[in-house]
Short mmCIF file of the C-alpha atoms (twelve columns), coordinates in Angstrom:
data_MODEL
# 
_entry.id   MODEL 
# 
loop_
_atom_site.group_PDB 
_atom_site.id 
_atom_site.type_symbol 
_atom_site.label_atom_id 
_atom_site.label_alt_id 
_atom_site.label_comp_id 
_atom_site.label_asym_id 
_atom_site.label_seq_id 
_atom_site.Cartn_x 
_atom_site.Cartn_y 
_atom_site.Cartn_z 
_atom_site.pdbx_PDB_model_num 
ATOM 1   C CA . MET A 1   97.663  119.326 118.477 1 
ATOM 2   C CA . THR A 2   99.990  116.748 117.245 1 
ATOM 3   C CA . ASN A 3   101.327 116.765 113.642 1 
ATOM 4   C CA . ASN A 4   99.973  113.489 112.267 1 
ATOM 5   C CA . SER A 5   103.032 113.613 110.015 1 
ATOM 6   C CA . SER A 6   105.198 112.919 112.896 1 
ATOM 7   C CA . LYS A 7   103.997 109.853 113.433 1 
ATOM 8   C CA . LYS A 8   104.673 108.246 109.403 1 
ATOM 9   C CA . SER A 9   107.253 107.027 107.965 1 
ATOM 10  C CA . LYS A 10  109.797 109.385 105.791 1 
ATOM 11  C CA . ILE A 11  109.622 107.797 102.230 1 
ATOM 12  C CA . LEU A 12  111.725 108.725 99.536  1 
ATOM 13  C CA . ILE A 13  110.495 107.830 95.921  1 
ATOM 14  C CA . ILE A 14  113.096 106.825 93.226  1 
ATOM 15  C CA . GLY A 15  111.410 107.793 89.736  1 
ATOM 16  C CA . VAL A 16  108.634 110.403 90.384  1 
ATOM 17  C CA . THR A 17  108.712 112.026 86.985  1 
ATOM 18  C CA . GLY A 18  107.318 108.038 85.802  1 
ATOM 19  C CA . SER A 19  103.757 107.508 85.607  1 
ATOM 20  C CA . LEU A 20  103.714 105.293 88.771  1 
ATOM 21  C CA . GLY A 21  105.990 107.034 90.820  1 
ATOM 22  C CA . PHE A 22  104.348 110.032 89.895  1 
ATOM 23  C CA . ASP A 23  101.182 108.349 91.335  1 
ATOM 24  C CA . LEU A 24  103.249 106.911 94.284  1 
ATOM 25  C CA . ALA A 25  104.316 110.579 95.330  1 
ATOM 26  C CA . LYS A 26  100.857 111.828 95.207  1 
ATOM 27  C CA . ALA A 27  99.488  108.973 97.217  1 
ATOM 28  C CA . SER A 28  102.648 109.079 99.498  1 
ATOM 29  C CA . VAL A 29  101.838 112.887 100.524 1 
ATOM 30  C CA . GLY A 30  98.149  112.545 100.597 1 
ATOM 31  C CA . ALA A 31  98.175  109.707 103.172 1 
ATOM 32  C CA . SER A 32  100.941 112.306 105.200 1 
ATOM 33  C CA . HIS A 33  103.984 110.722 105.136 1 
ATOM 34  C CA . PRO A 34  106.937 113.116 104.930 1 
ATOM 35  C CA . THR A 35  107.743 112.629 101.327 1 
ATOM 36  C CA . PHE A 36  111.152 113.219 99.180  1 
ATOM 37  C CA . GLY A 37  111.901 112.357 95.568  1 
ATOM 38  C CA . LEU A 38  115.413 111.368 94.106  1 
ATOM 39  C CA . VAL A 39  115.747 113.280 90.992  1 
ATOM 40  C CA . ARG A 40  118.494 113.410 88.225  1 
ATOM 41  C CA . ASP A 41  119.886 116.994 86.949  1 
ATOM 42  C CA . SER A 42  118.558 116.617 83.495  1 
ATOM 43  C CA . ALA A 43  114.935 115.706 84.861  1 
ATOM 44  C CA . PHE A 44  114.392 119.689 85.430  1 
ATOM 45  C CA . SER A 45  115.198 120.564 81.995  1 
ATOM 46  C CA . ASP A 46  112.935 118.527 80.253  1 
ATOM 47  C CA . PRO A 47  109.467 120.012 79.949  1 
ATOM 48  C CA . ASN A 48  107.226 117.262 80.950  1 
ATOM 49  C CA . LYS A 49  109.088 116.349 83.837  1 
ATOM 50  C CA . SER A 50  109.506 119.628 84.923  1 
ATOM 51  C CA . GLU A 51  105.943 120.414 85.313  1 
ATOM 52  C CA . LYS A 52  105.594 117.387 87.510  1 
ATOM 53  C CA . LEU A 53  108.282 118.204 89.360  1 
ATOM 54  C CA . GLN A 54  107.009 121.598 90.152  1 
ATOM 55  C CA . PHE A 55  103.311 119.856 90.878  1 
ATOM 56  C CA . LEU A 56  104.919 117.681 93.347  1 
ATOM 57  C CA . SER A 57  107.174 120.398 94.986  1 
ATOM 58  C CA . ASN A 58  103.867 122.451 95.348  1 
ATOM 59  C CA . ALA A 59  102.151 119.297 96.802  1 
ATOM 60  C CA . GLY A 60  104.916 119.182 99.967  1 
ATOM 61  C CA . VAL A 61  107.619 116.636 98.538  1 
ATOM 62  C CA . THR A 62  110.871 117.139 98.620  1 
ATOM 63  C CA . LEU A 63  112.931 117.201 95.655  1 
ATOM 64  C CA . LEU A 64  116.642 115.863 96.203  1 
ATOM 65  C CA . LYS A 65  118.997 115.612 93.585  1 
ATOM 66  C CA . GLY A 66  120.988 112.232 92.774  1 
ATOM 67  C CA . SER A 67  120.858 109.299 90.573  1 
ATOM 68  C CA . LEU A 68  120.882 105.303 90.845  1 
ATOM 69  C CA . GLN A 69  124.607 105.798 89.317  1 
ATOM 70  C CA . ASP A 70  125.652 107.886 92.228  1 
ATOM 71  C CA . GLU A 71  126.496 106.409 95.632  1 
ATOM 72  C CA . ASP A 72  127.222 109.254 97.474  1 
ATOM 73  C CA . SER A 73  123.922 111.013 96.719  1 
ATOM 74  C CA . LEU A 74  121.889 107.940 97.332  1 
ATOM 75  C CA . ILE A 75  123.386 107.510 100.580 1 
ATOM 76  C CA . GLU A 76  122.896 110.989 101.173 1 
ATOM 77  C CA . ALA A 77  119.019 110.596 100.417 1 
ATOM 78  C CA . ILE A 78  118.722 107.106 101.806 1 
ATOM 79  C CA . LYS A 79  119.683 108.752 105.432 1 
ATOM 80  C CA . LYS A 80  116.881 111.010 105.232 1 
ATOM 81  C CA . VAL A 81  114.530 108.329 105.147 1 
ATOM 82  C CA . ASP A 82  112.893 105.603 106.322 1 
ATOM 83  C CA . VAL A 83  111.656 103.958 103.704 1 
ATOM 84  C CA . VAL A 84  112.934 103.700 99.960  1 
ATOM 85  C CA . ILE A 85  110.251 102.889 97.133  1 
ATOM 86  C CA . CYS A 86  111.636 102.224 93.926  1 
ATOM 87  C CA . SER A 87  109.651 102.680 90.781  1 
ATOM 88  C CA . ILE A 88  112.172 102.549 87.489  1 
ATOM 89  C CA . PRO A 89  110.839 101.364 84.265  1 
ATOM 90  C CA . SER A 90  111.760 97.282  84.210  1 
ATOM 91  C CA . GLN A 91  114.097 97.426  81.491  1 
ATOM 92  C CA . HIS A 92  116.477 99.239  83.998  1 
ATOM 93  C CA . VAL A 93  115.307 97.351  87.071  1 
ATOM 94  C CA . LEU A 94  119.456 95.889  87.413  1 
ATOM 95  C CA . ASP A 95  120.176 99.351  88.172  1 
ATOM 96  C CA . GLN A 96  118.797 98.562  91.677  1 
ATOM 97  C CA . LYS A 97  121.946 96.950  92.430  1 
ATOM 98  C CA . LEU A 98  124.339 100.138 93.670  1 
ATOM 99  C CA . LEU A 99  120.942 101.218 95.414  1 
ATOM 100 C CA . ILE A 100 120.666 98.103  97.394  1 
ATOM 101 C CA . GLN A 101 124.216 98.459  98.345  1 
ATOM 102 C CA . ALA A 102 123.734 102.048 99.148  1 
ATOM 103 C CA . ILE A 103 120.837 101.211 101.519 1 
ATOM 104 C CA . LYS A 104 122.770 98.688  102.928 1 
ATOM 105 C CA . LEU A 105 125.834 100.898 103.640 1 
ATOM 106 C CA . ALA A 106 123.429 103.365 105.250 1 
ATOM 107 C CA . GLY A 107 121.964 101.291 107.520 1 
ATOM 108 C CA . CYS A 108 118.907 103.179 108.505 1 
ATOM 109 C CA . ILE A 109 115.977 101.725 106.432 1 
ATOM 110 C CA . LYS A 110 113.222 99.812  107.696 1 
ATOM 111 C CA . ARG A 111 111.630 99.044  104.605 1 
ATOM 112 C CA . PHE A 112 112.539 98.746  100.558 1 
ATOM 113 C CA . ILE A 113 110.191 98.159  98.291  1 
ATOM 114 C CA . PRO A 114 112.068 97.266  94.748  1 
ATOM 115 C CA . SER A 115 110.864 98.263  91.171  1 
ATOM 116 C CA . GLU A 116 108.447 94.991  90.421  1 
ATOM 117 C CA . PHE A 117 105.135 96.115  90.128  1 
ATOM 118 C CA . GLY A 118 103.897 93.368  87.873  1 
ATOM 119 C CA . LEU A 119 103.637 89.612  88.035  1 
ATOM 120 C CA . ASP A 120 105.464 87.295  90.425  1 
ATOM 121 C CA . PRO A 121 108.888 86.788  88.981  1 
ATOM 122 C CA . ASP A 122 109.408 84.051  91.236  1 
ATOM 123 C CA . LYS A 123 106.546 82.276  89.602  1 
ATOM 124 C CA . THR A 124 106.404 83.592  85.891  1 
ATOM 125 C CA . GLN A 125 108.049 82.124  82.661  1 
ATOM 126 C CA . VAL A 126 107.567 83.203  79.396  1 
ATOM 127 C CA . ALA A 127 108.840 80.574  76.857  1 
ATOM 128 C CA . ASP A 128 112.302 81.767  77.143  1 
ATOM 129 C CA . LEU A 129 111.060 84.875  75.294  1 
ATOM 130 C CA . ASP A 130 111.140 87.342  77.659  1 
ATOM 131 C CA . TYR A 131 114.593 88.512  77.225  1 
ATOM 132 C CA . SER A 132 115.443 87.775  80.998  1 
ATOM 133 C CA . PHE A 133 112.574 90.359  81.952  1 
ATOM 134 C CA . TYR A 134 111.413 88.404  85.046  1 
ATOM 135 C CA . SER A 135 114.657 86.802  85.922  1 
ATOM 136 C CA . LYS A 136 116.276 90.230  86.776  1 
ATOM 137 C CA . LYS A 137 113.827 91.175  88.800  1 
ATOM 138 C CA . ALA A 138 114.390 87.845  90.583  1 
ATOM 139 C CA . GLU A 139 118.112 88.464  90.777  1 
ATOM 140 C CA . ILE A 140 117.123 92.097  92.486  1 
ATOM 141 C CA . ARG A 141 114.918 89.789  95.358  1 
ATOM 142 C CA . ARG A 142 117.761 87.468  95.889  1 
ATOM 143 C CA . LEU A 143 120.233 90.355  96.195  1 
ATOM 144 C CA . ILE A 144 117.731 91.953  98.885  1 
ATOM 145 C CA . GLU A 145 117.756 89.136  100.551 1 
ATOM 146 C CA . ALA A 146 121.443 87.977  101.024 1 
ATOM 147 C CA . GLU A 147 121.827 91.803  102.586 1 
ATOM 148 C CA . HIS A 148 119.345 91.067  104.897 1 
ATOM 149 C CA . ILE A 149 117.496 94.497  103.873 1 
ATOM 150 C CA . PRO A 150 113.852 94.739  105.124 1 
ATOM 151 C CA . TYR A 151 111.469 94.700  102.495 1 
ATOM 152 C CA . THR A 152 108.180 93.924  100.678 1 
ATOM 153 C CA . TYR A 153 107.612 92.895  97.115  1 
ATOM 154 C CA . ILE A 154 104.493 94.628  94.816  1 
ATOM 155 C CA . CYS A 155 102.662 92.099  92.665  1 
ATOM 156 C CA . CYS A 156 99.952  93.562  90.924  1 
ATOM 157 C CA . ASN A 157 99.630  91.811  87.251  1 
ATOM 158 C CA . PHE A 158 98.883  94.077  84.935  1 
ATOM 159 C CA . PHE A 159 98.521  97.957  84.233  1 
ATOM 160 C CA . MET A 160 94.982  98.513  82.801  1 
ATOM 161 C CA . ARG A 161 96.248  101.452 80.602  1 
ATOM 162 C CA . PHE A 162 98.227  99.098  78.668  1 
ATOM 163 C CA . LEU A 163 95.989  96.543  77.810  1 
ATOM 164 C CA . LEU A 164 92.442  97.263  78.132  1 
ATOM 165 C CA . PRO A 165 92.130  100.505 75.751  1 
ATOM 166 C CA . SER A 166 92.493  97.927  72.927  1 
ATOM 167 C CA . LEU A 167 90.792  94.852  74.213  1 
ATOM 168 C CA . VAL A 168 94.735  93.256  74.765  1 
ATOM 169 C CA . GLN A 169 94.135  93.373  70.809  1 
ATOM 170 C CA . PRO A 170 98.270  94.158  69.599  1 
ATOM 171 C CA . GLY A 171 98.057  97.657  67.210  1 
ATOM 172 C CA . LEU A 172 95.033  98.695  68.401  1 
ATOM 173 C CA . LYS A 173 94.530  101.872 70.501  1 
ATOM 174 C CA . SER A 174 90.496  101.285 70.955  1 
ATOM 175 C CA . PRO A 175 88.574  98.304  71.378  1 
ATOM 176 C CA . PRO A 176 87.665  96.508  68.325  1 
ATOM 177 C CA . ARG A 177 84.639  97.069  66.200  1 
ATOM 178 C CA . ASP A 178 84.395  94.301  63.658  1 
ATOM 179 C CA . LYS A 179 87.180  91.712  64.357  1 
ATOM 180 C CA . ALA A 180 89.219  90.528  67.589  1 
ATOM 181 C CA . THR A 181 91.608  87.909  68.329  1 
ATOM 182 C CA . ILE A 182 91.376  85.842  71.095  1 
ATOM 183 C CA . TYR A 183 94.117  84.192  72.745  1 
ATOM 184 C CA . GLY A 184 94.118  80.236  73.777  1 
ATOM 185 C CA . ASP A 185 90.435  79.091  74.399  1 
ATOM 186 C CA . GLY A 186 89.647  82.567  76.055  1 
ATOM 187 C CA . THR A 187 88.887  81.339  79.354  1 
ATOM 188 C CA . ILE A 188 92.121  82.247  81.428  1 
ATOM 189 C CA . LYS A 189 91.697  85.357  84.024  1 
ATOM 190 C CA . GLY A 190 93.942  88.393  84.109  1 
ATOM 191 C CA . VAL A 191 93.958  91.088  86.676  1 
ATOM 192 C CA . PHE A 192 93.706  94.629  85.713  1 
ATOM 193 C CA . VAL A 193 94.618  97.711  88.027  1 
ATOM 194 C CA . LYS A 194 95.366  101.368 87.771  1 
ATOM 195 C CA . GLU A 195 98.373  102.826 88.757  1 
ATOM 196 C CA . SER A 196 96.885  105.405 91.166  1 
ATOM 197 C CA . ASP A 197 95.372  102.499 93.217  1 
ATOM 198 C CA . VAL A 198 98.810  100.498 93.230  1 
ATOM 199 C CA . ALA A 199 100.410 103.507 94.392  1 
ATOM 200 C CA . ALA A 200 97.823  103.823 97.352  1 
ATOM 201 C CA . PHE A 201 97.971  100.154 98.237  1 
ATOM 202 C CA . THR A 202 101.917 100.274 97.948  1 
ATOM 203 C CA . VAL A 203 102.083 103.473 100.433 1 
ATOM 204 C CA . CYS A 204 99.706  101.983 103.037 1 
ATOM 205 C CA . THR A 205 101.965 98.864  103.438 1 
ATOM 206 C CA . VAL A 206 105.219 100.547 104.514 1 
ATOM 207 C CA . ASP A 207 104.044 100.986 108.474 1 
ATOM 208 C CA . ASP A 208 101.847 97.940  108.140 1 
ATOM 209 C CA . PRO A 209 104.261 95.068  110.095 1 
ATOM 210 C CA . ARG A 210 102.208 92.409  108.694 1 
ATOM 211 C CA . SER A 211 103.322 92.845  104.903 1 
ATOM 212 C CA . LEU A 212 107.293 92.771  105.995 1 
ATOM 213 C CA . ASN A 213 109.612 90.370  104.276 1 
ATOM 214 C CA . LYS A 214 106.571 89.452  102.093 1 
ATOM 215 C CA . ALA A 215 105.186 89.420  98.486  1 
ATOM 216 C CA . LEU A 216 101.817 90.909  98.300  1 
ATOM 217 C CA . TYR A 217 99.514  90.588  95.521  1 
ATOM 218 C CA . LEU A 218 96.807  93.116  94.660  1 
ATOM 219 C CA . ARG A 219 93.856  90.628  92.828  1 
ATOM 220 C CA . PRO A 220 90.522  92.571  93.663  1 
ATOM 221 C CA . PRO A 221 87.875  90.555  92.766  1 
ATOM 222 C CA . GLY A 222 86.017  93.221  90.321  1 
ATOM 223 C CA . ASN A 223 89.258  93.296  88.370  1 
ATOM 224 C CA . VAL A 224 89.613  89.722  87.356  1 
ATOM 225 C CA . TYR A 225 88.601  89.291  83.989  1 
ATOM 226 C CA . SER A 226 89.074  86.565  81.004  1 
ATOM 227 C CA . MET A 227 89.289  87.684  77.622  1 
ATOM 228 C CA . ASN A 228 85.950  85.886  76.937  1 
ATOM 229 C CA . GLU A 229 84.498  87.865  79.783  1 
ATOM 230 C CA . LEU A 230 85.905  91.460  78.452  1 
ATOM 231 C CA . MET A 231 85.185  90.686  74.451  1 
ATOM 232 C CA . GLU A 232 81.091  89.921  76.032  1 
ATOM 233 C CA . ILE A 233 81.096  93.170  77.894  1 
ATOM 234 C CA . TRP A 234 82.012  95.234  74.935  1 
ATOM 235 C CA . GLU A 235 80.112  93.235  72.460  1 
ATOM 236 C CA . THR A 236 76.882  93.973  75.082  1 
ATOM 237 C CA . LYS A 237 77.974  97.096  75.171  1 
ATOM 238 C CA . ILE A 238 78.208  97.855  71.175  1 
ATOM 239 C CA . GLY A 239 74.968  95.974  70.312  1 
ATOM 240 C CA . LYS A 240 77.219  93.628  68.293  1 
ATOM 241 C CA . GLU A 241 79.021  90.549  68.122  1 
ATOM 242 C CA . LEU A 242 82.756  90.518  66.796  1 
ATOM 243 C CA . GLN A 243 84.166  87.914  64.539  1 
ATOM 244 C CA . LYS A 244 86.783  86.257  66.745  1 
ATOM 245 C CA . THR A 245 89.630  84.071  65.748  1 
ATOM 246 C CA . CYS A 246 91.356  81.874  68.468  1 
ATOM 247 C CA . ILE A 247 95.271  81.388  68.277  1 
ATOM 248 C CA . THR A 248 96.653  78.873  70.074  1 
ATOM 249 C CA . GLU A 249 99.441  78.646  72.520  1 
ATOM 250 C CA . GLN A 250 101.954 76.958  70.073  1 
ATOM 251 C CA . GLU A 251 100.771 79.524  67.387  1 
ATOM 252 C CA . LEU A 252 101.594 82.453  69.640  1 
ATOM 253 C CA . LEU A 253 104.940 81.297  70.550  1 
ATOM 254 C CA . GLU A 254 105.875 80.670  66.681  1 
ATOM 255 C CA . LYS A 255 104.655 84.325  65.921  1 
ATOM 256 C CA . MET A 256 106.378 85.946  68.634  1 
ATOM 257 C CA . LYS A 257 109.672 83.936  67.483  1 
ATOM 258 C CA . ALA A 258 109.118 84.999  64.342  1 
ATOM 259 C CA . THR A 259 109.204 88.723  65.210  1 
# 
C-alpha cells in the first residue's frame, strides 16, 4: 500500500496560532499534506496558544521554533518543505520581507501563498483612509514577483465572523432588533466566507498547476449578499421590519475622517 502523504507537497504554515492559521493547519493535515508550523518560543507559554499547539501536534503537525525576525530559523524551516503559507495579521504584513528573502535563499519553494486573504490589494482603494492597509499588501506582491518566487494570491473578501454577527452594524455584537444603518443605497454586494472554508480552498490550490502565479477569488454564489438582502432575511426571521437609516458615501467618509 502506498502512502498518500508521500505524493503531497510538504507545507509550512506561519501563524498557526491565529484563527485562519489554525484552520489552515487543520485543513493541511486533513488533506494528508506533511504539515509544519513555525512557532515563536513565547507561544508555548501562552495558555490559549499552547492549547492550540498541543491540538495541532496531536493531529500530526510538526512544530518548528522560529520567527519572521530570525532568518536562520526561517531558512532551516523552509528547507524542510515545498510550500509556504503565511497567515500573519494584516498589520504585520511587511514582516514578510525577510521571509521572502529566506525563500529566495533557500531556493526550494515551489509555491508561496502570502498573507492576504481579503480584498485584492491591486484593485482596492479606501479613499486614502486605510493607513496604507492595501498598499502594504501590494508592496509584498511586487517584492515576490521581483524575486521570481512562484506564488498564489488568495482573495477571499470578507470573513463572516467580523461582519455578519451584527449585520454590518458597528458597535453591535448581534443583529439589530429595532434600528439599522444602511450604507449607500444598500444594493452593493459583498462576499462573506468562513475561515475554515478559505483554509480548505487554499490547501487545495498548492498542488494545482492552474493556480500557479495567479490571484484566485473566492465568490461562492450562495455567499454573495447586499445589505438590503441581509436585512430582508433578518426581518423575515424575526417577523418585524426595522427602522432603517441610510448613510451616503460622503457622509460615511466625513464620519471616518472625524474619528
